[in-house]
C-alpha positions, 0 to 999 in steps of 0.5 A, a space after each residue: 941559786 946554783 945549777 944542778 950538777 949533771 952527772 956522767 958515768 965517769 964522774 959518778 964512778 970517780 965520786 963513788 971511788 969505783 971503776 966506770 965498769 962497776 957503775 955500768 954493771 950495776 945498771 946493765 949487768 946485775 949478775 956481775 956484782 953482789 946484791 949488796 954491792 949493786 944496791 949500795 951503788 944504786 942507792 948512792 946514784 939515786 941520792 945523786 940524781 943519776 939514773 944510769 948510762 945514756 941509753 941512746 949513746 949505748 945503742 949508737 955504740 953497740 948497734 943494738 936498739 932493742 926495737 923491731 919495726 913491724 911493717 904492716 901491709 896497709 895503714 896502721 889504722 886499718 890493720 889494728 881493726 882487722 882481727 887476723 892482723 891484730 892476732 898476729 901483732 899479739 903473737 909478735 908482741 908476746 915474744 918481744 916483750 919477754 925478750 925486753 924488745 920494743 915494737 914499732 908499727 910501721 905502715 906499709 903505705 910509707 914511702 921508704 924504710 929509711 925513716 926508721 932503719 937507723 934506729 931499729 934492729 930489723 924488720 918483721 914484715 907482715 904481708 906484702 906491703 901495699 907500697 911494693 917499693 918497700 919490698 926492694 928496700 927490705 931485700 937489700 937492707 943489712 938489717 935482720 928481716 923476717 917476712 910473714 905470708 910472703 917471701 923475700 929471697 934469703 930472708 927468714 919467713 913464716 906462713 901457711 901453704 895458702 895455695 894448698 889451703 885454697 885448693 882444699 877448701 875449693 874442692 870441698 865447696 864444689 860439688 858438681 861440674 855444673 856449679 857456677 863459681 864466683 871468686 871474691 878476691 882480696 887485693 888481686 890488683 894494686 887498686 883501691 876499687 872493688 871491681 871485676 878482674 879480667 887480667 892479673 898483673 905480672 909483677 911483684 904483686 903476684 908474690 901476695 897471698 891473694 895470688 897464692 889462694 887464687 892459684 889454689 882455687 884455679 887448681 881445684 877448678 881445673 882438676 874438677 873440670 868446672 868452668 870458671 867464667 872470665 868475668 866471675 873474679 872480683 878484686 876487693 881492695 881491703 877486707 872490710 864489710 862495705 867493700 865486700 858487700 859491693 862485690 857480693 851484691 854484684 856477684 849475686 845479681 849476675 846471670 847466671 847467679 853463682 851457687 858457689 862463692 869462694 871468699 879469700 877472707 872470712 870478713 868477705 864471706 860474712 858480708 856475702 852471707 848477710 847479703 844472701 840472707 837478705 835476698 831470701 836465699 838459703 845457705 847451703 841449699 841455694 848457695 855454698 859459701 866458704 871463707 879463709 882465716 878462721 876468725 871467731 866471728 865466723 863461728 857465730 854467723 848464721 849458718 856458721 862459716 866453713 873456712 880455712 883456719 890458720 892460727 895467726 897468733 902462733 904465726 906472730 909468735 914464730 915470726 918473732 922467734 925467728 927474729 930473736 934467734 936470728 934464724 934464716 929458716 922458712 917455716 910453714 905452720 899448719 892449717 885445717 878446714 873448719 866445717 860449718 854449715 855454709 857448705 
């Protein structure tokens, strides 16, 4: 029994009596050959059992892998269940697919980016990673980097004006200087615990969208001359129903009970609405609730949620376009207030 011959590009070219470049063009640059010439070469290669030049070797030679790592702020498991994140991923993948570029999901809880840096063309970073050391690594990498919902110096970025959006929704929710306000924040602290926030960190964590939104709320509160008690801001570690419910219950059973809830995500706001309804209170007569994101579920709540609507899929599309075009721009996409019956 004889061993099957292992063909290389060079040996195939010699066998067919053509140049190495002609065989390579048949597989990689079809526009360089006539259709008949290419079809003849591919047919001969198929009979010989040769499937084309080694892709890994090509990538190592030219430094292009056609793979982009999408760095998520949290674990992959958590992010694919989040409707806002999944829409962003959908937008990114739609552009990369058209450009024949593959997408690698990379957890923001990982120790470093070195594990993937050697075989990707660069990084699209969605939100500030939970492991803040990754920010420094992304800042210094020589690979292309695009960020979404946070900024790294001299890197392309895309997002909305979170501070302005939070300011506008807060001004809509607050009706009187006597309003009692509670803020249900998302990741204001680098903590896995749902808790009240008394002191905010002075670190890279402040570049997060949570702190931008808090700043917008605070601007509106100050402008409207309303008092926000120091014990009326909560940290919720992730935008999940269970974690949000803990904060909502604590806020709604505090004295005096707030009549305005400023929620940093729609999922948090929906958990609060569920608890308010269970307590037999009326929305918006007893308590006004506003959210942030504009997910589909917010429109189906009772009452429908008043929220900041951002197009996360469009944001993903723009992030991928910035990457493919190797742009260095900082792009703001528009947002609008979705008026429901909760405010």
